[in-house]
Residue frames as qw, qx, qy, qz and C-alpha x, y, z in Angstrom:
[[0.000, 0.886, 0.464, 0.000, 0.00, 0.00, 0.00],
 [0.302, -0.797, 0.111, 0.510, 2.78, 2.39, 0.87],
 [0.443, -0.106, 0.590, 0.667, 4.47, 1.63, -2.44],
 [0.229, 0.648, 0.639, 0.346, 1.34, 2.63, -4.36],
 [0.149, -0.939, -0.228, 0.210, 1.12, 5.90, -2.49],
 [0.401, -0.594, 0.336, 0.612, 4.74, 6.75, -3.18],
 [0.391, 0.135, 0.674, 0.612, 4.45, 5.86, -6.85],
 [0.120, 0.813, 0.552, 0.142, 1.28, 7.97, -7.16],
 [0.234, -0.887, -0.024, 0.397, 3.05, 10.97, -5.68],
 [0.423, -0.333, 0.524, 0.660, 5.94, 10.57, -8.10],
 [0.306, 0.459, 0.700, 0.453, 3.55, 10.34, -11.05],
 [0.027, -0.919, -0.389, 0.056, 1.68, 13.49, -9.86],
 [0.341, -0.749, 0.191, 0.535, 4.93, 15.39, -9.37],
 [0.418, -0.059, 0.637, 0.645, 6.12, 14.36, -12.82],
 [0.215, 0.679, 0.641, 0.285, 2.81, 15.45, -14.40],
 [0.118, -0.954, -0.204, 0.187, 2.87, 18.84, -12.72],
 [0.417, -0.593, 0.359, 0.588, 6.53, 19.34, -13.60],
 [0.529, 0.295, 0.628, 0.488, 5.86, 18.61, -17.31],
 [0.178, 0.877, 0.387, 0.221, 3.99, 21.89, -17.83],
 [0.271, -0.946, 0.112, 0.140, 6.66, 23.99, -16.04],
 [0.714, 0.569, -0.255, 0.317, 10.07, 24.68, -17.50],
 [0.111, 0.612, -0.527, 0.579, 11.66, 26.10, -14.38],
 [0.546, -0.219, -0.773, 0.238, 12.07, 24.11, -11.22],
 [0.442, -0.820, -0.186, -0.312, 10.35, 25.24, -8.05],
 [0.429, 0.309, -0.542, 0.653, 12.80, 26.64, -5.59],
 [0.576, -0.683, -0.436, -0.108, 11.59, 26.32, -2.08],
 [0.623, -0.318, -0.235, 0.675, 14.71, 27.64, -0.46],
 [0.068, 0.954, 0.210, 0.205, 14.12, 31.43, 0.18],
 [0.549, 0.237, -0.236, 0.766, 17.06, 33.76, 0.37],
 [0.366, -0.778, -0.450, 0.240, 16.47, 35.68, 3.62],
 [0.421, -0.320, 0.041, 0.847, 19.19, 38.28, 2.98],
 [0.070, 0.334, 0.488, 0.803, 17.18, 39.86, 0.08],
 [0.335, -0.729, -0.549, -0.234, 14.07, 40.34, 2.19],
 [0.511, -0.608, -0.242, 0.557, 16.16, 41.98, 4.92],
 [0.311, -0.048, 0.258, 0.914, 17.61, 44.41, 2.32],
 [0.114, -0.536, -0.569, -0.614, 14.11, 45.25, 1.07],
 [0.457, -0.749, -0.468, 0.104, 12.92, 45.89, 4.63],
 [0.486, -0.421, -0.049, 0.764, 15.95, 48.10, 5.31],
 [0.173, 0.175, 0.404, 0.881, 15.34, 50.11, 2.13],
 [0.259, -0.655, -0.555, -0.442, 11.65, 50.60, 2.83],
 [0.521, -0.686, -0.360, 0.358, 12.41, 51.57, 6.43],
 [0.407, -0.198, 0.107, 0.885, 14.98, 54.13, 5.18],
 [0.000, 0.408, 0.495, 0.767, 12.40, 55.61, 2.79],
 [0.411, -0.735, -0.525, -0.125, 9.82, 55.90, 5.56],
 [0.539, -0.554, -0.196, 0.604, 12.36, 57.54, 7.88],
 [0.294, 0.001, 0.267, 0.918, 13.42, 60.02, 5.16],
 [0.153, -0.570, -0.550, -0.591, 9.78, 60.89, 4.35],
 [0.494, -0.734, -0.439, 0.153, 9.08, 61.45, 8.06],
 [0.496, -0.361, -0.026, 0.789, 12.16, 63.66, 8.34],
 [0.138, 0.240, 0.404, 0.872, 11.12, 65.75, 5.33],
 [0.302, -0.681, -0.536, -0.397, 7.55, 66.19, 6.57],
 [0.545, -0.647, -0.330, 0.419, 8.85, 67.15, 10.04],
 [0.388, -0.163, 0.131, 0.897, 11.15, 69.77, 8.48],
 [0.041, -0.455, -0.503, -0.734, 8.24, 71.14, 6.43],
 [0.442, -0.737, -0.509, -0.053, 6.10, 71.41, 9.57],
 [0.526, -0.511, -0.153, 0.662, 8.89, 73.23, 11.40],
 [0.247, 0.088, 0.316, 0.912, 9.36, 75.63, 8.45],
 [0.194, -0.600, -0.537, -0.561, 5.66, 76.37, 8.26],
 [0.513, -0.719, -0.411, 0.225, 5.52, 76.99, 12.04],
 [0.465, -0.318, 0.025, 0.826, 8.50, 79.33, 11.76],
 [0.089, 0.311, 0.442, 0.837, 6.82, 81.17, 8.88],
 [0.352, -0.730, -0.536, -0.237, 3.65, 81.56, 10.94],
 [0.540, -0.614, -0.241, 0.523, 5.73, 82.94, 13.81],
 [0.344, -0.063, 0.228, 0.908, 7.45, 85.37, 11.41],
 [0.090, -0.531, -0.542, -0.645, 4.09, 86.44, 10.01],
 [0.465, -0.757, -0.457, 0.045, 2.73, 86.99, 13.50],
 [0.525, -0.428, -0.073, 0.732, 5.85, 88.92, 14.47],
 [0.194, 0.162, 0.344, 0.904, 5.48, 91.19, 11.46],
 [0.271, -0.675, -0.538, -0.426, 1.82, 91.77, 12.31],
 [0.550, -0.675, -0.346, 0.349, 2.80, 92.62, 15.88],
 [0.437, -0.296, 0.081, 0.846, 5.31, 95.18, 14.62],
 [0.264, 0.708, 0.241, -0.609, 2.49, 97.28, 13.10],
 [0.002, 0.286, -0.674, -0.681, 3.12, 96.12, 9.55],
 [0.508, 0.433, 0.682, -0.299, -0.57, 95.57, 8.92],
 [0.370, 0.348, 0.616, 0.602, -1.64, 95.59, 5.27],
 [0.042, 0.227, 0.054, -0.972, -2.52, 99.14, 4.22],
 [0.391, 0.619, 0.646, -0.216, -6.16, 99.85, 3.47],
 [0.352, 0.437, 0.440, 0.701, -6.87, 101.47, 0.13],
 [0.032, -0.202, -0.196, 0.959, -7.30, 105.20, 0.45],
 [0.318, 0.649, 0.634, -0.276, -10.88, 106.38, 0.21],
 [0.356, 0.447, 0.425, 0.702, -11.51, 108.05, -3.17],
 [0.069, -0.096, -0.213, 0.970, -11.87, 111.80, -2.68],
 [0.390, -0.225, -0.435, -0.780, -15.33, 111.66, -4.24],
 [0.608, -0.400, -0.684, -0.043, -16.47, 109.45, -1.33],
 [0.281, -0.070, -0.479, 0.829, -15.42, 112.02, 1.26],
 [0.046, 0.694, 0.581, -0.422, -18.07, 114.15, 2.98],
 [0.390, 0.779, 0.396, 0.289, -19.56, 116.69, 0.57],
 [0.093, -0.994, 0.048, 0.010, -18.23, 119.87, 2.20],
 [0.593, -0.547, 0.469, 0.360, -14.76, 118.38, 2.63],
 [0.652, 0.296, 0.549, 0.431, -14.71, 117.33, -1.04],
 [0.274, 0.889, 0.267, 0.251, -15.78, 120.79, -2.24],
 [0.237, -0.958, 0.159, 0.032, -13.53, 122.84, 0.07],
 [0.576, -0.564, 0.529, 0.267, -10.42, 120.66, 0.03],
 [0.562, 0.011, 0.708, 0.428, -10.50, 119.33, -3.54],
 [0.410, 0.685, 0.553, 0.239, -13.00, 120.89, -5.95],
 [0.014, 0.992, 0.065, -0.105, -12.38, 124.60, -5.25],
 [0.391, -0.665, 0.478, 0.420, -8.55, 124.30, -5.21],
 [0.563, 0.128, 0.702, 0.416, -8.73, 122.27, -8.46],
 [0.324, 0.852, 0.398, 0.106, -10.89, 124.93, -10.14],
 [0.144, -0.945, 0.170, 0.238, -8.42, 127.66, -9.12],
 [0.524, -0.406, 0.622, 0.417, -5.42, 125.60, -10.26],
 [0.568, 0.411, 0.646, 0.301, -7.01, 124.77, -13.63],
 [0.247, 0.940, 0.226, 0.064, -7.76, 128.41, -14.47],
 [0.310, -0.840, 0.335, 0.294, -4.35, 129.56, -13.28],
 [0.606, -0.143, 0.662, 0.417, -2.66, 127.00, -15.56],
 [0.450, 0.601, 0.567, 0.339, -4.67, 128.40, -18.48],
 [0.321, 0.174, 0.054, 0.929, -3.55, 131.95, -17.72],
 [0.313, -0.672, -0.356, -0.569, -6.74, 133.19, -16.02],
 [0.089, 0.198, -0.609, 0.763, -7.05, 134.77, -12.60],
 [0.401, -0.578, -0.704, -0.094, -9.76, 133.57, -10.22],
 [0.030, -0.528, 0.158, -0.834, -10.72, 136.85, -8.58],
 [0.468, -0.241, 0.518, -0.675, -13.18, 135.33, -6.13],
 [0.538, -0.078, -0.797, -0.263, -14.64, 131.90, -5.40],
 [0.415, -0.260, 0.500, -0.714, -17.30, 131.23, -2.75],
 [0.403, -0.142, -0.893, -0.145, -19.16, 128.19, -1.51],
 [0.284, -0.062, 0.466, -0.836, -22.44, 128.72, 0.35],
 [0.055, 0.452, 0.890, 0.006, -25.81, 127.21, 1.06],
 [0.103, 0.401, 0.077, -0.907, -27.73, 130.02, -0.60],
 [0.632, 0.581, 0.327, -0.394, -30.25, 130.86, -3.33],
 [0.587, 0.094, 0.607, 0.528, -29.42, 129.45, -6.74],
 [0.083, 0.329, -0.231, -0.912, -29.39, 132.09, -9.51],
 [0.372, -0.023, -0.568, -0.733, -32.57, 132.35, -11.58],
 [0.533, -0.328, -0.763, -0.161, -34.46, 129.49, -9.87],
 [0.208, -0.550, 0.321, -0.742, -33.94, 131.10, -6.44],
 [0.890, -0.374, -0.218, -0.148, -34.32, 127.82, -4.55],
 [0.365, -0.784, 0.491, -0.109, -31.92, 127.14, -1.70],
 [0.983, 0.107, -0.050, 0.143, -29.01, 124.81, -2.45],
 [0.633, -0.524, 0.256, 0.509, -25.22, 124.54, -2.28],
 [0.533, 0.836, 0.092, 0.095, -23.67, 127.02, -4.71],
 [0.619, -0.288, 0.208, 0.701, -20.08, 127.56, -5.85],
 [0.327, 0.933, 0.145, -0.045, -19.78, 131.05, -7.35],
 [0.686, -0.197, 0.256, 0.652, -16.56, 131.70, -9.28],
 [0.248, 0.947, 0.033, -0.201, -15.53, 135.09, -10.66],
 [0.758, 0.041, 0.277, 0.589, -12.80, 134.90, -13.28],
 [0.145, -0.677, 0.009, 0.722, -11.23, 138.33, -13.71],
 [0.234, 0.549, -0.324, -0.734, -12.26, 140.16, -16.90],
 [0.096, 0.102, -0.916, -0.376, -13.67, 136.92, -18.33],
 [0.565, -0.323, -0.555, -0.519, -16.86, 135.52, -16.79],
 [0.420, -0.281, 0.625, -0.595, -18.77, 134.37, -13.72],
 [0.592, -0.079, -0.722, -0.350, -20.25, 130.94, -13.22],
 [0.562, -0.322, 0.469, -0.601, -22.44, 129.34, -10.59],
 [0.479, 0.069, -0.867, -0.120, -22.26, 125.59, -10.02],
 [0.564, -0.322, 0.285, -0.705, -25.18, 124.42, -7.86],
 [0.275, 0.005, -0.960, 0.061, -25.77, 121.14, -6.00],
 [0.556, -0.474, -0.359, -0.581, -29.35, 120.41, -4.94],
 [0.827, -0.550, -0.087, -0.081, -28.22, 118.40, -1.87],
 [0.286, -0.769, 0.572, -0.002, -25.09, 117.82, 0.18],
 [0.800, -0.001, 0.585, 0.130, -24.04, 115.11, -2.24],
 [0.027, -0.493, 0.524, 0.694, -21.94, 115.38, -5.40],
 [0.111, 0.164, 0.912, 0.360, -24.25, 112.87, -7.09],
 [0.220, 0.640, 0.577, -0.458, -27.34, 115.02, -6.46],
 [0.448, 0.762, 0.392, 0.254, -28.93, 117.12, -9.24],
 [0.422, -0.425, 0.095, 0.795, -26.59, 119.84, -10.42],
 [0.411, 0.841, 0.329, 0.129, -26.94, 122.95, -12.55],
 [0.505, -0.205, 0.114, 0.830, -24.66, 125.63, -13.97],
 [0.224, 0.930, 0.289, -0.040, -25.25, 129.27, -14.90],
 [0.601, 0.003, 0.159, 0.783, -22.85, 131.55, -16.77],
 [0.145, 0.957, 0.244, -0.054, -22.56, 135.27, -17.35],
 [0.527, 0.531, -0.116, 0.653, -20.14, 137.87, -18.61],
 [0.365, -0.161, -0.460, 0.793, -18.52, 140.13, -15.97],
 [0.121, 0.170, 0.251, -0.945, -20.95, 142.54, -14.23],
 [0.558, -0.069, -0.435, -0.703, -24.01, 140.78, -15.70],
 [0.643, -0.136, 0.599, -0.458, -26.55, 138.52, -14.06],
 [0.157, -0.046, 0.942, 0.294, -26.97, 135.01, -15.44],
 [0.556, 0.173, -0.086, -0.809, -29.98, 134.55, -17.69],
 [0.818, 0.106, -0.477, -0.303, -29.95, 130.79, -18.25],
 [0.537, -0.441, 0.676, -0.244, -29.76, 127.83, -15.87],
 [0.704, 0.327, -0.567, -0.275, -28.65, 124.53, -17.39],
 [0.931, -0.330, 0.131, -0.082, -28.57, 121.03, -15.96],
 [0.137, 0.752, -0.642, 0.055, -25.05, 119.77, -15.32],
 [0.101, 0.309, -0.943, 0.076, -23.76, 116.17, -15.53],
 [0.723, -0.042, 0.246, -0.644, -27.24, 114.64, -15.60],
 [0.900, 0.249, -0.272, -0.231, -26.32, 111.56, -17.65],
 [0.358, 0.497, -0.734, 0.295, -23.21, 110.60, -15.72],
 [0.829, -0.398, -0.379, -0.104, -23.47, 107.68, -13.29],
 [0.757, -0.345, -0.188, 0.522, -20.08, 108.18, -11.67],
 [0.071, 0.974, -0.006, 0.214, -19.20, 111.75, -10.73],
 [0.785, -0.172, -0.107, 0.586, -15.48, 112.46, -10.29],
 [0.238, -0.764, 0.011, 0.600, -13.44, 115.57, -9.61],
 [0.283, -0.200, 0.590, 0.729, -11.82, 115.40, -13.05],
 [0.141, 0.512, 0.768, 0.359, -15.20, 115.07, -14.73],
 [0.090, -0.871, -0.397, 0.277, -16.64, 118.12, -12.92],
 [0.253, -0.639, 0.244, 0.684, -13.63, 120.27, -13.87],
 [0.259, 0.002, 0.711, 0.653, -13.63, 119.15, -17.51],
 [0.088, 0.657, 0.717, 0.214, -17.36, 119.85, -17.90],
 [0.133, -0.850, -0.190, 0.474, -17.03, 123.33, -16.37],
 [0.229, -0.459, 0.467, 0.720, -14.30, 124.12, -18.91],
 [0.222, 0.281, 0.816, 0.454, -16.39, 122.59, -21.69],
 [0.044, 0.816, 0.569, -0.090, -19.35, 124.84, -20.83],
 [0.148, -0.816, 0.058, 0.556, -17.20, 127.97, -20.69],
 [0.267, -0.236, 0.660, 0.662, -15.45, 127.04, -23.95],
 [0.234, 0.514, 0.793, 0.229, -18.84, 126.42, -25.55],
 [0.030, 0.931, 0.337, -0.138, -19.74, 130.07, -24.85],
 [0.598, 0.530, -0.043, 0.600, -16.28, 131.22, -26.01],
 [0.389, -0.914, -0.009, -0.119, -15.75, 132.80, -22.60],
 [0.715, -0.521, 0.304, 0.354, -12.23, 131.39, -22.29],
 [0.243, 0.788, -0.383, -0.416, -11.23, 132.37, -25.81],
 [0.090, -0.287, 0.927, 0.222, -10.67, 128.71, -26.76],
 [0.769, 0.173, 0.020, -0.615, -13.06, 126.68, -28.86]]
């Protein structure tokens, strides 16, 4: 009986070996697996070291950022556009000086310029009025219905020593009112009447 079993095993082994060209090697080389483990352990250690260094760098950067914030180096806010300033501040500090400067650059002398809450010429309703007298040239009145540069505006013109006879709407189609726009339209109106001698 034992002989049959042994012979059967040999036959089975021979059959299974027929389909395979290479012999089965059961003896495992342990030194290779140790090398693989060492290499993978090295990689893991290096990755851990790199990630630790990155964490330390990022913590240091956060500390530097906090230190710079503590030393009053806060990001600067954008300056408020002058047109967004309170109405009277805008007119007194920016619009009137710009009108004077513009006429001076063109060779004209602003004899007088006033800004009051008074009666508008011709219409005689109360509003904010800039009255500008340009020596030997003309007078003009720029009126604001409310304390707001975006409110309804009008302009009146006259030759020296005359009263204005016409009131015209001013910048009615403009959505965004700026200092430069106001100045350019004043000049445009005066040029249109040939009061500045330029057409």
